N, C-alpha and C positions, 0 to 999 in steps of 0.2 A: 629777941626784943626788936627788930626791924628799924628801918630808917625812920627819922622824924619826918612828919609832914613839913611841906614847904612853908605853910601858913602857921605852924606851931611856934609859940612863944619860945625864945631861947631859954636854956636853963641857967639860972644865975650861978649855980655850983660848978658849970662846965665852961671854962673859958674858950673852949674851941666851939661851942655851939653859938656864939655871937658872930654874926657876920661882920665882915670887914666893911668899913664905912662906905656906903654907896653901892657895894656889890649886890646887895639884895634887890636893888632898883634895876639892875641890869639883866636879872634873869627875865626870859620870856618863854612863853609856852604857845606852841601853835595849836589851833583848834584842829579837831578831827577833820572837819570839812576843808580846811586849808591843806591838810596833809593829803587827804584823798584827791583834791583838785591838782595838787603838785604831782602825785602819782599817775594820775590820768594823762597829765601833760607829758610827763617822763615817757610814759608808754607810747604816746602818739609820735613824740620825737624819735624814740628808739625804732619804731615800726617803719617811719619815713626813712630814716637812714638805713635801714635793713633792706627796705625795697631799693634803694639806689644802690646798695652793695650787690644785691642780687642781679639786678639789671646789667650793671656794669661787668660783673662776673661771667654771667651767662652770655653776654654780647660776644665775648672772644670766640667761644666754640661756634657760635651761630655765624658770625662773620667768616670763620674758616670754611664752614660748610657753603655757605651762600655766595661768597664773592672770591673768585679766583685770585683777584688783585691783591686781596689781604694776605695771601701766602706766597704769591709769585712775584710782587713787586720787591725791589730793593731800594731802600732809602738810605741808611747810614752805615758805611763799611759792609756792604753787601748783605745787610740783614734785612729781613721782611718786616712790614709793620706788625704782623702777628708775633713774630719772635720778639721785637722790641717791647711790644705791649705786656707780653707775658714775662719777659726778663726784667724789665724796668719799670714800665709804665704801671702795672698793678701794684707794686710795692709803693710807688709814690702816690698813687691813688689812695691806697688803704691808710697811709700815714695822714694825708690831708683829710680824708673822710673822719678818720677816727679823732682827730684834733677838732674838726668843726662840730662834730656830734657832742664832744666832751664839752666844748666851750658854750655850745647852745644850751645843752642841758643843765649845765651849772649856773649860767646867767639866768635861765629861767626859773630854776628853782630858787635862786636868790631874790629875784623880782617877787615871785609868788609868795614867798615866806616872809618878805619884808626885811631881808638883810641888804645892807648898803654896800658890801664889799667883803674882802677877805678878812678884814679886822674883827667882822662878827662871828666869824666861824671859831669853832673850837680848836683846841690845839692838836687834836687828833685828825682834823681836817673834815670832819662831819658837821 
């Protein structure tokens, strides 16, 4: 038998088919054009952050080959800038980049689809 259409009249014999007072008004549907625009924006955000990730990640070996200072200088505890960046800096950078990307992508989607905040999200987080 399939699910009832959202605009179908409730069945008077089925008490569960009647919506709770006011809940039917809260349902919203995103137009395909809105979803496509949100997807394109998400793709641009992901592409930009991927480019930043790749540039910073590939900068480490490039600096190692191009700059003797990068591997020969000693900054903290006798460690070179290259070692510090590979041992600590990249991990901090990855966490900050991931949080920034997730925050921007989430807020961008919320704005584009007309959500006002976390209260408008489903319980499963989508």
